[in-house]
N, CA, C and O atoms as a GROMACS GRO file, in nm:
protein
  440
    1MET      N    1  -2.043   1.613  -0.590
    1MET     CA    2  -1.968   1.498  -0.635
    1MET      C    3  -1.857   1.466  -0.536
    1MET      O    4  -1.786   1.556  -0.489
    2ILE      N    5  -1.842   1.339  -0.504
    2ILE     CA    6  -1.733   1.296  -0.417
    2ILE      C    7  -1.618   1.254  -0.506
    2ILE      O    8  -1.633   1.169  -0.593
    3ASN      N    9  -1.504   1.316  -0.484
    3ASN     CA   10  -1.389   1.286  -0.569
    3ASN      C   11  -1.267   1.267  -0.479
    3ASN      O   12  -1.243   1.345  -0.387
    4SER      N   13  -1.191   1.164  -0.508
    4SER     CA   14  -1.070   1.138  -0.431
    4SER      C   15  -0.965   1.079  -0.522
    4SER      O   16  -0.995   1.000  -0.611
    5LYS      N   17  -0.843   1.118  -0.500
    5LYS     CA   18  -0.731   1.062  -0.576
    5LYS      C   19  -0.665   0.948  -0.500
    5LYS      O   20  -0.568   0.890  -0.548
    6TYR      N   21  -0.717   0.914  -0.382
    6TYR     CA   22  -0.658   0.809  -0.300
    6TYR      C   23  -0.674   0.675  -0.370
    6TYR      O   24  -0.784   0.640  -0.413
    7GLU      N   25  -0.567   0.601  -0.382
    7GLU     CA   26  -0.575   0.471  -0.447
    7GLU      C   27  -0.514   0.361  -0.361
    7GLU      O   28  -0.470   0.258  -0.412
    8GLY      N   29  -0.511   0.385  -0.232
    8GLY     CA   30  -0.454   0.287  -0.142
    8GLY      C   31  -0.302   0.296  -0.141
    8GLY      O   32  -0.243   0.386  -0.202
    9CYS      N   33  -0.242   0.205  -0.072
    9CYS     CA   34  -0.096   0.202  -0.059
    9CYS      C   35  -0.033   0.168  -0.194
    9CYS      O   36  -0.073   0.073  -0.260
   10THR      N   37   0.065   0.247  -0.235
   10THR     CA   38   0.134   0.222  -0.362
   10THR      C   39   0.279   0.181  -0.340
   10THR      O   40   0.361   0.190  -0.431
   11ALA      N   41   0.309   0.135  -0.218
   11ALA     CA   42   0.447   0.098  -0.184
   11ALA      C   43   0.500  -0.011  -0.276
   11ALA      O   44   0.433  -0.110  -0.305
   12GLY      N   45   0.622   0.010  -0.322
   12GLY     CA   46   0.689  -0.088  -0.406
   12GLY      C   47   0.647  -0.083  -0.552
   12GLY      O   48   0.693  -0.163  -0.633
   13GLU      N   49   0.559   0.011  -0.584
   13GLU     CA   50   0.516   0.026  -0.724
   13GLU      C   51   0.527   0.172  -0.766
   13GLU      O   52   0.601   0.204  -0.860
   14LYS      N   53   0.456   0.261  -0.700
   14LYS     CA   54   0.464   0.403  -0.730
   14LYS      C   55   0.542   0.479  -0.624
   14LYS      O   56   0.576   0.596  -0.643
   15LEU      N   57   0.570   0.415  -0.512
   15LEU     CA   58   0.641   0.477  -0.402
   15LEU      C   59   0.751   0.383  -0.358
   15LEU      O   60   0.730   0.262  -0.346
   16ILE      N   61   0.869   0.438  -0.333
   16ILE     CA   62   0.979   0.360  -0.276
   16ILE      C   63   1.052   0.448  -0.175
   16ILE      O   64   1.035   0.570  -0.175
   17THR      N   65   1.131   0.386  -0.093
   17THR     CA   66   1.217   0.459   0.000
   17THR      C   67   1.360   0.425  -0.033
   17THR      O   68   1.397   0.308  -0.044
   18VAL      N   69   1.442   0.528  -0.048
   18VAL     CA   70   1.584   0.509  -0.073
   18VAL      C   71   1.658   0.552   0.053
   18VAL      O   72   1.653   0.668   0.093
   19PHE      N   73   1.727   0.457   0.115
   19PHE     CA   74   1.804   0.484   0.237
   19PHE      C   75   1.931   0.559   0.200
   19PHE      O   76   1.969   0.563   0.082
   20VAL      N   77   1.998   0.619   0.296
   20VAL     CA   78   2.116   0.701   0.270
   20VAL      C   79   2.230   0.624   0.203
   20VAL      O   80   2.314   0.685   0.136
   21ASN      N   81   2.235   0.493   0.220
   21ASN     CA   82   2.341   0.413   0.157
   21ASN      C   83   2.299   0.357   0.020
   21ASN      O   84   2.372   0.278  -0.039
   22GLY      N   85   2.182   0.399  -0.030
   22GLY     CA   86   2.135   0.357  -0.162
   22GLY      C   87   2.044   0.236  -0.162
   22GLY      O   88   1.993   0.198  -0.267
   23GLU      N   89   2.021   0.176  -0.046
   23GLU     CA   90   1.932   0.061  -0.040
   23GLU      C   91   1.788   0.105  -0.066
   23GLU      O   92   1.743   0.208  -0.015
   24ILE      N   93   1.717   0.025  -0.146
   24ILE     CA   94   1.578   0.056  -0.181
   24ILE      C   95   1.485  -0.038  -0.106
   24ILE      O   96   1.503  -0.160  -0.104
   25TYR      N   97   1.386   0.024  -0.044
   25TYR     CA   98   1.280  -0.047   0.029
   25TYR      C   99   1.147  -0.006  -0.031
   25TYR      O  100   1.137   0.101  -0.091
   26PRO      N  101   1.044  -0.088  -0.015
   26PRO     CA  102   0.915  -0.051  -0.073
   26PRO      C  103   0.853   0.074  -0.009
   26PRO      O  104   0.781   0.148  -0.076
   27CYS      N  105   0.880   0.097   0.120
   27CYS     CA  106   0.828   0.217   0.186
   27CYS      C  107   0.904   0.240   0.316
   27CYS      O  108   0.990   0.160   0.354
   28GLN      N  109   0.871   0.348   0.383
   28GLN     CA  110   0.944   0.384   0.504
   28GLN      C  111   0.920   0.285   0.618
   28GLN      O  112   1.003   0.277   0.709
   29THR      N  113   0.811   0.211   0.617
   29THR     CA  114   0.786   0.115   0.726
   29THR      C  115   0.870  -0.011   0.712
   29THR      O  116   0.875  -0.092   0.804
   30THR      N  117   0.935  -0.029   0.598
   30THR     CA  118   1.015  -0.151   0.577
   30THR      C  119   1.166  -0.128   0.590
   30THR      O  120   1.244  -0.222   0.573
   31ILE      N  121   1.206  -0.004   0.620
   31ILE     CA  122   1.349   0.020   0.643
   31ILE      C  123   1.394  -0.065   0.760
   31ILE      O  124   1.321  -0.082   0.857
   32TYR      N  125   1.511  -0.118   0.751
   32TYR     CA  126   1.573  -0.208   0.848
   32TYR      C  127   1.522  -0.352   0.833
   32TYR      O  128   1.563  -0.440   0.909
   33LYS      N  129   1.435  -0.375   0.736
   33LYS     CA  130   1.397  -0.512   0.702
   33LYS      C  131   1.479  -0.549   0.580
   33LYS      O  132   1.589  -0.497   0.562
   34ASP      N  133   1.429  -0.636   0.496
   34ASP     CA  134   1.503  -0.679   0.378
   34ASP      C  135   1.496  -0.572   0.268
   34ASP      O  136   1.388  -0.527   0.231
   35LYS      N  137   1.612  -0.533   0.218
   35LYS     CA  138   1.615  -0.438   0.106
   35LYS      C  139   1.573  -0.512  -0.022
   35LYS      O  140   1.584  -0.634  -0.032
   36ILE      N  141   1.526  -0.435  -0.118
   36ILE     CA  142   1.493  -0.493  -0.248
   36ILE      C  143   1.616  -0.491  -0.337
   36ILE      O  144   1.648  -0.591  -0.402
   37CYS      N  145   1.685  -0.380  -0.340
   37CYS     CA  146   1.808  -0.368  -0.418
   37CYS      C  147   1.882  -0.244  -0.372
   37CYS      O  148   1.842  -0.180  -0.274
   38ASN      N  149   1.987  -0.209  -0.441
   38ASN     CA  150   2.065  -0.090  -0.408
   38ASN      C  151   2.084  -0.010  -0.538
   38ASN      O  152   2.119  -0.067  -0.641
   39ILE      N  153   2.062   0.121  -0.532
   39ILE     CA  154   2.070   0.203  -0.653
   39ILE      C  155   2.211   0.203  -0.713
   39ILE      O  156   2.227   0.232  -0.832
   40PHE      N  157   2.311   0.170  -0.634
   40PHE     CA  158   2.448   0.168  -0.683
   40PHE      C  159   2.487   0.032  -0.743
   40PHE      O  160   2.595   0.017  -0.799
   41GLU      N  161   2.397  -0.067  -0.729
   41GLU     CA  162   2.429  -0.202  -0.775
   41GLU      C  163   2.339  -0.252  -0.886
   41GLU      O  164   2.359  -0.363  -0.935
   42THR      N  165   2.241  -0.173  -0.928
   42THR     CA  166   2.150  -0.217  -1.034
   42THR      C  167   2.117  -0.102  -1.128
   42THR      O  168   2.114   0.015  -1.088
   43ASP      N  169   2.094  -0.137  -1.253
   43ASP     CA  170   2.049  -0.039  -1.352
   43ASP      C  171   1.900  -0.056  -1.381
   43ASP      O  172   1.843   0.022  -1.457
   44ASP      N  173   1.837  -0.157  -1.320
   44ASP     CA  174   1.697  -0.189  -1.349
   44ASP      C  175   1.616  -0.194  -1.220
   44ASP      O  176   1.576  -0.302  -1.176
   45ILE      N  177   1.592  -0.079  -1.160
   45ILE     CA  178   1.519  -0.074  -1.034
   45ILE      C  179   1.377  -0.124  -1.051
   45ILE      O  180   1.328  -0.199  -0.967
   46ILE      N  181   1.309  -0.084  -1.158
   46ILE     CA  182   1.172  -0.130  -1.183
   46ILE      C  183   1.169  -0.282  -1.197
   46ILE      O  184   1.081  -0.348  -1.141
   47GLY      N  185   1.263  -0.337  -1.269
   47GLY     CA  186   1.272  -0.482  -1.283
   47GLY      C  187   1.292  -0.550  -1.149
   47GLY      O  188   1.232  -0.654  -1.121
   48GLU      N  189   1.377  -0.492  -1.065
   48GLU     CA  190   1.400  -0.547  -0.931
   48GLU      C  191   1.272  -0.543  -0.848
   48GLU      O  192   1.241  -0.638  -0.776
   49LEU      N  193   1.198  -0.432  -0.859
   49LEU     CA  194   1.071  -0.420  -0.786
   49LEU      C  195   0.970  -0.524  -0.834
   49LEU      O  196   0.895  -0.580  -0.754
   50LYS      N  197   0.968  -0.550  -0.963
   50LYS     CA  198   0.876  -0.650  -1.019
   50LYS      C  199   0.917  -0.792  -0.983
   50LYS      O  200   0.831  -0.877  -0.960
   51ARG      N  201   1.046  -0.818  -0.977
   51ARG     CA  202   1.095  -0.954  -0.948
   51ARG      C  203   1.098  -0.988  -0.800
   51ARG      O  204   1.098  -1.105  -0.764
   52GLN      N  205   1.101  -0.887  -0.715
   52GLN     CA  206   1.116  -0.914  -0.572
   52GLN      C  207   1.002  -0.999  -0.519
   52GLN      O  208   0.888  -0.986  -0.563
   53ASN      N  209   1.033  -1.086  -0.425
   53ASN     CA  210   0.929  -1.168  -0.362
   53ASN      C  211   0.939  -1.163  -0.210
   53ASN      O  212   0.882  -1.248  -0.141
   54LYS      N  213   1.011  -1.065  -0.159
   54LYS     CA  214   1.026  -1.048  -0.015
   54LYS      C  215   0.901  -0.987   0.047
   54LYS      O  216   0.869  -1.013   0.163
   55TYR      N  217   0.831  -0.906  -0.031
   55TYR     CA  218   0.714  -0.834   0.017
   55TYR      C  219   0.596  -0.862  -0.076
   55TYR      O  220   0.612  -0.863  -0.198
   56LYS      N  221   0.480  -0.885  -0.017
   56LYS     CA  222   0.359  -0.903  -0.098
   56LYS      C  223   0.290  -0.768  -0.111
   56LYS      O  224   0.183  -0.743  -0.055
   57LEU      N  225   0.354  -0.682  -0.188
   57LEU     CA  226   0.301  -0.549  -0.215
   57LEU      C  227   0.356  -0.501  -0.347
   57LEU      O  228   0.434  -0.571  -0.412
   58GLY      N  229   0.316  -0.383  -0.387
   58GLY     CA  230   0.363  -0.331  -0.516
   58GLY      C  231   0.318  -0.419  -0.630
   58GLY      O  232   0.199  -0.448  -0.643
   59TYR      N  233   0.411  -0.461  -0.713
   59TYR     CA  234   0.378  -0.542  -0.830
   59TYR      C  235   0.335  -0.684  -0.791
   59TYR      O  236   0.276  -0.754  -0.872
   60ASN      N  237   0.365  -0.726  -0.668
   60ASN     CA  238   0.331  -0.860  -0.622
   60ASN      C  239   0.211  -0.862  -0.529
   60ASN      O  240   0.194  -0.957  -0.452
   61PHE      N  241   0.128  -0.760  -0.533
   61PHE     CA  242   0.017  -0.748  -0.438
   61PHE      C  243  -0.110  -0.815  -0.487
   61PHE      O  244  -0.148  -0.802  -0.603
   62THR      N  245  -0.172  -0.886  -0.397
   62THR     CA  246  -0.309  -0.932  -0.417
   62THR      C  247  -0.388  -0.890  -0.294
   62THR      O  248  -0.335  -0.893  -0.183
   63LEU      N  249  -0.511  -0.852  -0.313
   63LEU     CA  250  -0.596  -0.806  -0.203
   63LEU      C  251  -0.606  -0.914  -0.096
   63LEU      O  252  -0.636  -1.029  -0.128
   64PRO      N  253  -0.582  -0.880   0.032
   64PRO     CA  254  -0.592  -0.981   0.138
   64PRO      C  255  -0.729  -1.044   0.143
   64PRO      O  256  -0.830  -0.980   0.113
   65GLU      N  257  -0.733  -1.169   0.182
   65GLU     CA  258  -0.860  -1.242   0.191
   65GLU      C  259  -0.957  -1.172   0.285
   65GLU      O  260  -1.078  -1.171   0.261
   66LYS      N  261  -0.904  -1.112   0.393
   66LYS     CA  262  -0.991  -1.044   0.490
   66LYS      C  263  -1.064  -0.924   0.428
   66LYS      O  264  -1.164  -0.878   0.483
   67CYS      N  265  -1.014  -0.875   0.313
   67CYS     CA  266  -1.077  -0.760   0.247
   67CYS      C  267  -1.187  -0.802   0.149
   67CYS      O  268  -1.264  -0.718   0.102
   68THR      N  269  -1.194  -0.930   0.118
   68THR     CA  270  -1.294  -0.978   0.023
   68THR      C  271  -1.433  -0.946   0.076
   68THR      O  272  -1.467  -0.981   0.189
   69GLY      N  273  -1.511  -0.881  -0.006
   69GLY     CA  274  -1.647  -0.845   0.033
   69GLY      C  275  -1.659  -0.714   0.108
   69GLY      O  276  -1.770  -0.672   0.140
   70CYS      N  277  -1.548  -0.649   0.139
   70CYS     CA  278  -1.553  -0.520   0.209
   70CYS      C  279  -1.615  -0.415   0.117
   70CYS      O  280  -1.585  -0.410  -0.002
   71SER      N  281  -1.700  -0.334   0.173
   71SER     CA  282  -1.772  -0.234   0.093
   71SER      C  283  -1.682  -0.124   0.037
   71SER      O  284  -1.720  -0.057  -0.058
   72ILE      N  285  -1.564  -0.104   0.094
   72ILE     CA  286  -1.476   0.002   0.044
   72ILE      C  287  -1.344  -0.053  -0.010
   72ILE      O  288  -1.248   0.023  -0.027
   73ALA      N  289  -1.336  -0.181  -0.036
   73ALA     CA  290  -1.211  -0.242  -0.083
   73ALA      C  291  -1.160  -0.178  -0.211
   73ALA      O  292  -1.039  -0.164  -0.230
   74ASP      N  293  -1.250  -0.138  -0.300
   74ASP     CA  294  -1.207  -0.073  -0.424
   74ASP      C  295  -1.148   0.065  -0.399
   74ASP      O  296  -1.066   0.112  -0.477
   75ILE      N  297  -1.190   0.130  -0.292
   75ILE     CA  298  -1.141   0.263  -0.259
   75ILE      C  299  -1.007   0.254  -0.186
   75ILE      O  300  -0.912   0.324  -0.222
   76CYS      N  301  -0.999   0.170  -0.084
   76CYS     CA  302  -0.878   0.168  -0.002
   76CYS      C  303  -0.771   0.076  -0.058
   76CYS      O  304  -0.653   0.095  -0.029
   77GLY      N  305  -0.807  -0.022  -0.137
   77GLY     CA  306  -0.710  -0.111  -0.198
   77GLY      C  307  -0.637  -0.200  -0.099
   77GLY      O  308  -0.530  -0.252  -0.131
   78GLY      N  309  -0.691  -0.217   0.020
   78GLY     CA  310  -0.627  -0.302   0.119
   78GLY      C  311  -0.546  -0.225   0.222
   78GLY      O  312  -0.484  -0.286   0.310
   79GLY      N  313  -0.545  -0.092   0.212
   79GLY     CA  314  -0.473  -0.012   0.310
   79GLY      C  315  -0.323  -0.033   0.303
   79GLY      O  316  -0.268  -0.059   0.196
   80CYS      N  317  -0.256  -0.022   0.416
   80CYS     CA  318  -0.111  -0.042   0.424
   80CYS      C  319  -0.081  -0.189   0.398
   80CYS      O  320  -0.114  -0.275   0.480
   81LYS      N  321  -0.021  -0.216   0.286
   81LYS     CA  322  -0.002  -0.354   0.243
   81LYS      C  323   0.098  -0.432   0.327
   81LYS      O  324   0.090  -0.555   0.336
   82GLU      N  325   0.191  -0.365   0.388
   82GLU     CA  326   0.289  -0.434   0.474
   82GLU      C  327   0.231  -0.463   0.611
   82GLU      O  328   0.246  -0.573   0.663
   83ASN      N  329   0.165  -0.365   0.670
   83ASN     CA  330   0.116  -0.382   0.807
   83ASN      C  331  -0.022  -0.443   0.819
   83ASN      O  332  -0.056  -0.498   0.924
   84ASN      N  333  -0.103  -0.437   0.715
   84ASN     CA  334  -0.237  -0.496   0.721
   84ASN      C  335  -0.240  -0.641   0.679
   84ASN      O  336  -0.348  -0.699   0.666
   85LYS      N  337  -0.124  -0.703   0.657
   85LYS     CA  338  -0.123  -0.841   0.612
   85LYS      C  339  -0.163  -0.939   0.722
   85LYS      O  340  -0.204  -1.052   0.694
   86GLU      N  341  -0.149  -0.896   0.847
   86GLU     CA  342  -0.188  -0.982   0.957
   86GLU      C  343  -0.340  -0.982   0.970
   86GLU      O  344  -0.403  -0.877   0.959
   87ILE      N  345  -0.398  -1.096   0.994
   87ILE     CA  346  -0.543  -1.113   0.992
   87ILE      C  347  -0.614  -1.024   1.094
   87ILE      O  348  -0.716  -0.965   1.060
   88ASN      N  349  -0.564  -1.012   1.213
   88ASN     CA  350  -0.636  -0.939   1.318
   88ASN      C  351  -0.596  -0.794   1.332
   88ASN      O  352  -0.641  -0.727   1.425
   89LYS      N  353  -0.512  -0.743   1.243
   89LYS     CA  354  -0.472  -0.603   1.251
   89LYS      C  355  -0.537  -0.524   1.138
   89LYS      O  356  -0.532  -0.563   1.022
   90ASN      N  357  -0.598  -0.413   1.174
   90ASN     CA  358  -0.665  -0.327   1.078
   90ASN      C  359  -0.623  -0.183   1.101
   90ASN      O  360  -0.700  -0.103   1.153
   91TYR      N  361  -0.500  -0.151   1.064
   91TYR     CA  362  -0.446  -0.018   1.092
   91TYR      C  363  -0.523   0.093   1.024
   91TYR      O  364  -0.537   0.201   1.081
   92THR      N  365  -0.574   0.070   0.907
   92THR     CA  366  -0.641   0.178   0.834
   92THR      C  367  -0.788   0.152   0.808
   92THR      O  368  -0.860   0.244   0.770
   93CYS      N  369  -0.836   0.032   0.827
   93CYS     CA  370  -0.974  -0.003   0.791
   93CYS      C  371  -1.076   0.086   0.861
   93CYS      O  372  -1.161   0.146   0.794
   94ASP      N  373  -1.071   0.095   0.992
   94ASP     CA  374  -1.171   0.171   1.066
   94ASP      C  375  -1.170   0.318   1.027
   94ASP      O  376  -1.276   0.380   1.014
   95ILE      N  377  -1.053   0.375   1.008
   95ILE     CA  378  -1.042   0.516   0.971
   95ILE      C  379  -1.102   0.539   0.833
   95ILE      O  380  -1.183   0.629   0.814
   96LEU      N  381  -1.062   0.458   0.735
   96LEU     CA  382  -1.112   0.476   0.599
   96LEU      C  383  -1.262   0.454   0.590
   96LEU      O  384  -1.331   0.528   0.519
   97LYS      N  385  -1.315   0.354   0.660
   97LYS     CA  386  -1.459   0.330   0.659
   97LYS      C  387  -1.534   0.450   0.716
   97LYS      O  388  -1.637   0.489   0.662
   98ALA      N  389  -1.483   0.508   0.825
   98ALA     CA  390  -1.548   0.625   0.885
   98ALA      C  391  -1.546   0.744   0.790
   98ALA      O  392  -1.646   0.815   0.777
   99VAL      N  393  -1.434   0.767   0.723
   99VAL     CA  394  -1.422   0.879   0.630
   99VAL      C  395  -1.517   0.861   0.511
   99VAL      O  396  -1.586   0.955   0.472
  100VAL      N  397  -1.519   0.742   0.453
  100VAL     CA  398  -1.607   0.717   0.338
  100VAL      C  399  -1.754   0.731   0.378
  100VAL      O  400  -1.833   0.789   0.304
  101LEU      N  401  -1.791   0.678   0.495
  101LEU     CA  402  -1.928   0.691   0.542
  101LEU      C  403  -1.965   0.838   0.562
  101LEU      O  404  -2.074   0.880   0.524
  102TYR      N  405  -1.875   0.915   0.620
  102TYR     CA  406  -1.898   1.058   0.638
  102TYR      C  407  -1.919   1.128   0.504
  102TYR      O  408  -2.011   1.207   0.488
  103MET      N  409  -1.832   1.098   0.408
  103MET     CA  410  -1.843   1.161   0.277
  103MET      C  411  -1.975   1.125   0.209
  103MET      O  412  -2.038   1.210   0.146
  104LEU      N  413  -2.016   1.001   0.220
  104LEU     CA  414  -2.143   0.960   0.159
  104LEU      C  415  -2.261   1.030   0.226
  104LEU      O  416  -2.354   1.073   0.158
  105LYS      N  417  -2.257   1.043   0.358
  105LYS     CA  418  -2.364   1.114   0.427
  105LYS      C  419  -2.370   1.260   0.384
  105LYS      O  420  -2.478   1.315   0.365
  106GLN      N  421  -2.254   1.323   0.367
  106GLN     CA  422  -2.250   1.462   0.321
  106GLN      C  423  -2.308   1.472   0.180
  106GLN      O  424  -2.381   1.567   0.151
  107LYS      N  425  -2.279   1.379   0.097
  107LYS     CA  426  -2.329   1.380  -0.041
  107LYS      C  427  -2.481   1.363  -0.042
  107LYS      O  428  -2.551   1.428  -0.120
  108ILE      N  429  -2.531   1.276   0.042
  108ILE     CA  430  -2.676   1.252   0.048
  108ILE      C  431  -2.749   1.379   0.096
  108ILE      O  432  -2.860   1.406   0.052
  109LYS      N  433  -2.687   1.455   0.185
  109LYS     CA  434  -2.747   1.579   0.236
  109LYS      C  435  -2.761   1.685   0.126
  109LYS      O  436  -2.848   1.771   0.133
  110GLU      N  437  -2.674   1.678   0.027
  110GLU     CA  438  -2.675   1.779  -0.082
  110GLU      C  439  -2.798   1.771  -0.162
  110GLU      O  440  -2.815   1.848  -0.256
   0.00000   0.00000   0.00000
């Protein structure tokens, strides 16, 4: 049986980055960009994450159009949601496709 707990990038929903000054970012790749909020200035961090519209990830994520029809879109969930938003960049696609293909081949051999 092939089993994986990987559910794609969870930035801004299940994962956040808190900078030393309390600023909250969706993930480590967005530090020094626009903060979502500050832990010292809000009592509703989840609400702030849901309301934010600076990033199309987390609660505001929709699968990129380039992922439509991809054979592993349900597994990878679009990869890194911040960096894969550009049409011609595929930071994780090739790696994930190779890993999934390898796992399927191993399963077929069993």
